[in-house]
C-alpha positions in Angstrom: -16.7 -8.7 -15.8 -18.6 -12.1 -15.7 -21.6 -12.0 -12.6 -20.0 -14.9 -11.0 -16.9 -13.2 -9.8 -18.9 -9.9 -9.1 -21.5 -12.2 -7.0 -17.7 -13.4 -4.9 -17.0 -9.4 -4.9 -20.1 -8.7 -3.1 -20.0 -11.3 -0.8 -16.5 -10.0 -0.2 -18.1 -6.2 0.7 -20.6 -7.6 2.9 -18.5 -10.0 4.6 -15.9 -6.8 5.4 -18.8 -5.0 6.7 -19.9 -7.5 9.2 -16.5 -7.9 10.0 -15.9 -11.2 8.8 -12.5 -10.1 7.3 -11.4 -13.5 7.1 -14.3 -15.0 4.5 -14.1 -11.4 2.6 -10.5 -11.9 1.7 -11.1 -15.8 1.0 -13.9 -14.7 -1.2 -12.1 -11.7 -3.3 -8.9 -14.6 -3.6 -11.7 -17.2 -4.7 -12.7 -14.9 -7.4 -9.6 -13.9 -8.5 -8.4 -17.5 -8.8 -11.8 -18.4 -10.8 -11.2 -15.4 -13.0 -7.6 -15.9 -13.8 -8.7 -19.6 -14.6 -11.5 -18.5 -17.1 -8.6 -16.2 -19.2 -7.1 -18.8 -19.6 -9.5 -21.4 -20.5 -8.6 -24.1 -17.7 -8.1 -24.3 -13.7 -6.0 -22.4 -11.6 -2.7 -22.8 -11.5 0.0 -23.2 -8.9 2.2 -20.5 -7.8 5.0 -20.4 -10.6 8.5 -21.6 -9.1 11.7 -20.1 -8.1 10.5 -17.5 -5.6 13.3 -16.3 -3.5 13.2 -15.4 0.0 13.2 -11.5 0.5 16.9 -9.9 1.6 17.4 -10.1 5.5 20.5 -8.7 7.5 21.0 -6.1 9.1 24.2 -5.0 7.4 21.9 -4.4 4.1 23.1 -1.6 2.4 20.7 -1.1 0.3 17.6 0.3 2.6 19.6 1.2 5.9 22.2 3.5 4.5 19.5 4.5 2.1 19.4 8.3 3.6 22.8 9.1 2.7 24.6 6.7 0.3 24.4 5.9 -3.0 24.9 2.6 -4.9 25.2 1.9 -8.2 23.8 -1.2 -9.2 21.4 -2.6 -11.9 17.6 -1.7 -12.3 15.3 -4.0 -13.2 14.4 -4.0 -16.9 11.1 -2.3 -17.4 8.2 -4.7 -18.1 5.1 -3.4 -20.1 2.5 -6.0 -18.5 -0.2 -7.9 -20.1 -2.2 -6.0 -23.3 -5.2 -8.1 -23.2 -8.5 -6.4 -24.3 -12.4 -6.9 -22.8 -14.6 -8.2 -25.8 -15.6 -5.0 -26.9 -14.3 -2.8 -24.7 -11.2 -0.7 -23.7 -7.4 -2.2 -23.6 -5.4 -3.2 -20.6 -2.8 -0.1 -20.6 0.6 0.2 -18.8 1.5 3.3 -19.3 4.7 5.7 -18.7 4.3 9.6 -18.1 5.7 12.5 -16.0 3.8 15.7 -14.3 5.0 18.7 -12.9 3.6 20.8 -10.0 5.4 23.5 -7.8 8.5 23.0 -10.3 8.9 19.4 -9.0 8.5 16.7 -11.5 7.9 12.4 -10.8 8.4 10.3 -13.2 5.5 7.8 -13.0 3.4 4.3 -14.1 0.2 4.0 -14.4 -2.0 0.9 -14.8 -5.1 0.7 -16.3 -7.3 -2.1 -16.1 -9.4 -3.7 -19.1 -13.0 -2.8 -19.3 -16.0 -1.9 -21.5 -15.6 0.4 -23.6 -18.9 2.7 -22.6 -18.3 2.0 -18.6 -19.8 4.9 -17.0 -19.0 4.2 -13.6 -15.8 5.4 -11.7 -13.3 3.4 -10.8 -11.1 3.2 -7.2 -7.3 3.9 -7.6 -4.4 2.9 -5.3 -1.0 4.7 -5.2 1.7 2.8 -5.0 5.2 4.5 -3.2 8.1 2.5 -3.9 10.8 1.7 -1.3 14.4 3.1 -1.6 16.7 1.6 -3.9 13.1 0.6 -6.2 11.2 2.0 -9.3 7.9 1.7 -10.9 8.7 -1.4 -12.4 10.1 -3.1 -9.3 7.5 -2.3 -7.2 4.4 -3.5 -9.5 6.3 -6.8 -10.2 7.2 -7.3 -6.6 3.9 -6.8 -4.6 1.8 -8.1 -7.8 -0.7 -5.1 -7.4 -1.4 -4.7 -11.1 -2.1 -8.9 -11.4 -5.1 -8.3 -8.3 -5.9 -4.9 -9.0 -7.1 -6.3 -12.8 -9.9 -8.4 -12.2 -11.4 -5.8 -9.5 -10.8 -2.7 -12.0 -8.7 -0.8 -9.9 -6.5 1.9 -11.5 -2.6 1.5 -10.0 -0.5 4.6 -10.1 3.3 3.8 -9.3 5.2 7.8 -8.9 8.9 7.4 -9.1 10.9 9.4 -7.0 14.1 10.7 -8.3 17.7 10.4 -7.6 18.1 14.2 -7.8 16.0 14.3 -4.5 17.6 11.4 -3.0 20.5 9.6 -4.0 18.8 6.7 -2.7 15.5 6.9 -4.5 13.8 7.3 -1.0 11.2 9.2 -0.3 12.2 12.4 1.9 9.7 11.3 5.0 12.3 12.6 7.5 12.5 16.1 6.3 10.0 18.8 7.6 9.8 20.7 4.2 7.9 16.9 3.1 6.4 16.6 6.1 3.3 19.2 5.6 0.5 20.3 3.5 0.7 22.4 0.4 4.5 21.8 0.6 7.2 19.5 -1.0 6.6 15.3 -1.6 3.6 15.1 -0.6 1.5 17.7 -2.3 2.9 16.6 -5.9 2.2 13.0 -4.8 -1.7 14.0 -3.9 -1.6 16.9 -7.3 -0.5 14.1 -9.3 -3.5 11.1 -7.7 -6.0 14.1 -8.3 -4.6 14.4 -11.8 -4.5 11.1 -12.7 -8.4 10.7 -11.1 -9.7 13.6 -13.4 -8.1 12.3 -16.5 -8.9 8.1 -16.3 -12.7 8.3 -14.5 -11.4 7.8 -11.0 -14.2 7.7 -8.4 -12.4 10.6 -6.2 -14.1 9.0 -2.8 -12.2 5.9 -3.8 -8.5 7.1 -4.0 -6.2 5.3 -1.3 -2.2 5.1 -0.9 0.0 2.4 0.1 4.1 2.3 0.2 7.0 0.2 1.3 9.4 1.2 3.9 10.2 5.2 2.8 6.9 4.9 0.6 5.3 3.7 3.5 6.2 6.3 5.7 5.3 8.7 2.7 1.9 7.1 2.5 1.0 8.1 5.9 2.3 11.4 5.9 0.4 12.3 2.3 -2.7 10.7 3.6 -2.6 12.7 6.9 -2.2 15.8 4.8 -4.7 15.1 2.4 -7.4 13.4 4.2 -9.9 15.3 1.2 -8.1 13.3 -1.3 -6.8 10.1 -0.2 -9.4 7.5 1.7 -7.4 5.2 3.4 -3.8 4.5 4.0 -1.6 1.4 3.7 1.7 1.3 5.9 4.3 -1.8 4.8 7.2 -1.8 7.0 7.1 1.9 7.0 7.5 4.8 10.2 4.9 7.5 11.3 4.8 11.0 10.3 7.0 13.3 12.2 8.7 10.9 14.0 12.5 12.4 12.3 12.9 15.7 11.9 16.4 15.1 10.0 19.1 12.4 9.0 20.3 11.2 12.4 16.8 11.2 14.3 15.6 9.3 11.2 18.3 6.7 11.3 17.8 6.5 15.3 14.0 5.9 14.4 14.7 3.3 11.9 17.3 1.2 14.6 14.9 1.5 17.6 11.5 3.5 17.0 12.7 6.2 19.2 13.0 9.2 17.1 13.7 12.8 18.2 10.2 13.9 18.8 7.0 12.1 19.2 4.9 11.4 15.7 2.8 14.5 14.5 -0.8 14.8 16.7 -3.7 13.6 14.1 -6.7 16.3 14.2 -8.4 13.4 12.0 -7.7 9.5 11.2 -8.2 7.7 8.2 -8.6 3.8 7.9 -5.3 2.0 7.7 -3.8 -0.9 7.1 -0.4 -1.4 8.7 2.4 -4.4 8.2 5.3 -5.2 9.7 8.0 -7.7 10.1 8.6 -8.6 13.9 12.3 -9.4 12.9 12.7 -6.5 10.4 16.7 -5.3 11.0 15.9 -2.1 9.0 12.7 -0.4 10.3 12.3 -1.4 13.7 8.4 -3.0 14.7 8.0 -0.3 17.5 7.5 2.3 14.4 4.4 0.1 13.3 3.3 0.1 17.1 3.6 3.2 17.2 2.0 4.6 14.1 -0.9 2.1 15.0 -1.3 4.0 18.3 -1.4 7.0 16.9 -4.0 6.2 14.4 -5.8 5.7 17.0 -5.8 8.6 19.5 -6.6 10.7 16.7 -10.3 12.1 16.0 -13.2 12.3 18.9 -13.5 9.8 21.5 -16.0 7.5 21.2 -19.5 7.5 22.6 -20.6 5.8 25.3 -21.4 2.0 24.2 -19.8 2.8 21.4 -17.3 0.2 21.2 -13.9 1.1 20.9 -11.2 0.1 22.9 -9.0 -3.4 23.3 -8.1 -5.1 19.4 -9.9 -7.7 18.2 -6.9 -10.3 17.5 -7.0 -13.5 15.4 -3.6 -15.5 14.9 -3.2 -17.3 11.6 -0.6 -18.1 9.1 -0.1 -18.3 4.9 -0.6 -20.9 2.8 2.8 -21.4 3.2 2.9 -21.5 6.8 4.4 -18.1 7.4 2.6 -16.7 10.6 1.0 -13.5 11.7 -1.2 -11.6 14.3 -3.8 -9.5 12.8 -5.1 -6.6 15.3 -8.2 -5.2 14.6 -9.8 -1.8 15.9 -12.6 0.1 16.0 -13.3 3.8 15.3 -15.8 6.4 17.4 -18.7 4.9 15.4 -18.1 1.2 16.1 -16.2 0.9 12.5 -13.0 -1.4 11.8 -11.2 1.0 10.6 -7.3 0.1 11.8 -6.0 -3.3 11.3 -2.1 -4.1 12.0 -0.6 -7.3 11.0 2.6 -8.5 12.5 4.2 -10.8 10.8 6.1 -12.9 12.9 9.4 -14.1 11.6 9.9 -11.5 8.7 12.1 -9.0 7.4 12.2 -5.6 5.8 10.2 -7.2 2.9 6.5 -7.0 1.1 4.4 -9.6 2.1 3.2 -12.8 0.3 5.2 -10.7 -2.8 6.5 -12.1 -5.9 10.4 -13.3 -6.4 10.4 -11.3 -9.3 10.9 -8.3 -7.5 13.1 -6.7 -4.8 12.2 -6.7 -1.1 9.6 -9.2 -1.1 8.7 -12.2 1.2 6.8 -14.6 -0.8 6.1 -16.9 2.1 4.1 -14.2 3.8 0.1 -13.1 3.9 -0.8 -11.2 0.5 -0.4 -8.1 2.2 -1.7 -6.7 -1.4 -4.8 -8.7 -1.4 -5.4 -7.6 2.2 -4.8 -3.6 1.3 -6.9 -4.4 -1.7 -9.7 -6.0 0.3 -9.3 -3.3 3.4 -9.5 -0.3 1.0 -12.5 -1.0 -1.1 -14.2 -1.6 2.3 -13.6 2.2 3.1 -14.7 4.6 0.4 -14.2 8.3 1.4 -17.2 10.1 2.7 -17.4 13.3 -0.1 -19.3 16.7 1.2 
């Protein structure tokens, strides 16, 4: 990592701590563009042509009926990713493996960024949970998370749901046995994260979890169940923990944001960043609002004068003209620990993603870059 790049990342961290989130994001994006240009030996390139719009329509069968209907279709070809080597350092790797815990086995892909061979510093890690019908390669391509993580030195882990566990490869966020600590999918995801962290020099205070749709719902569950593993949570187009207990209530929550039961109460709120399109035909935006309120209501009441209350709201648009509203909330100590990005006119798709993956909205604000910026500003306090 060159000194100029390190300086920009340090500037981003200072801006985040002082509440200047827009400036922090711009610093990270500048650093990424310049690092990529230096690697190519030239100027930063424009976005590649051929980006496509995200799929829309309430009758889209791939996600809406993902809980109950099997669809046969081709999967994207695996991508082995780049294999660059830092000068005198470790090679960039894109690995495939599997992991078993409590009788469950998950395949996963693991992105390891390049770095110096003798690096002693521990690295952060993001666990990325795909949506229904997706796999690790598709999700990595669509979110561009590996590309962004490369120059930040972030490990990225992509667990894959099995078709035996769910016909559409959705995480089973709507089943009670997968909503509790020590059981089901949250347990194996947390155990996998711990195993990878121990093997690959990951900082236990900087392990994060994020996901899209069913993966976003499971990310919220995993973070809530394992605050001793995950430092912060990212939910894109997902649902709050406990809003459903079976397929019928899951479909009701997806369609209207009103499940059969209120979301489970939280004794502790992890730092959380939420993205949701207000034109999402698959998972109603009310789910994002309920999730935000659930996180805000968790934990101790604010002390007098601590500043918790109304959000700081800013409106903006991406470089490609897509509009959004960002709301930033403080916790009882006055820290910014919750962000909600309402994506105006957006459907059920990862904002700012690449058309090389499914369920992406390339015109939107870069959700991957914003999540990384948010995550890196919120390490977990390790006792």
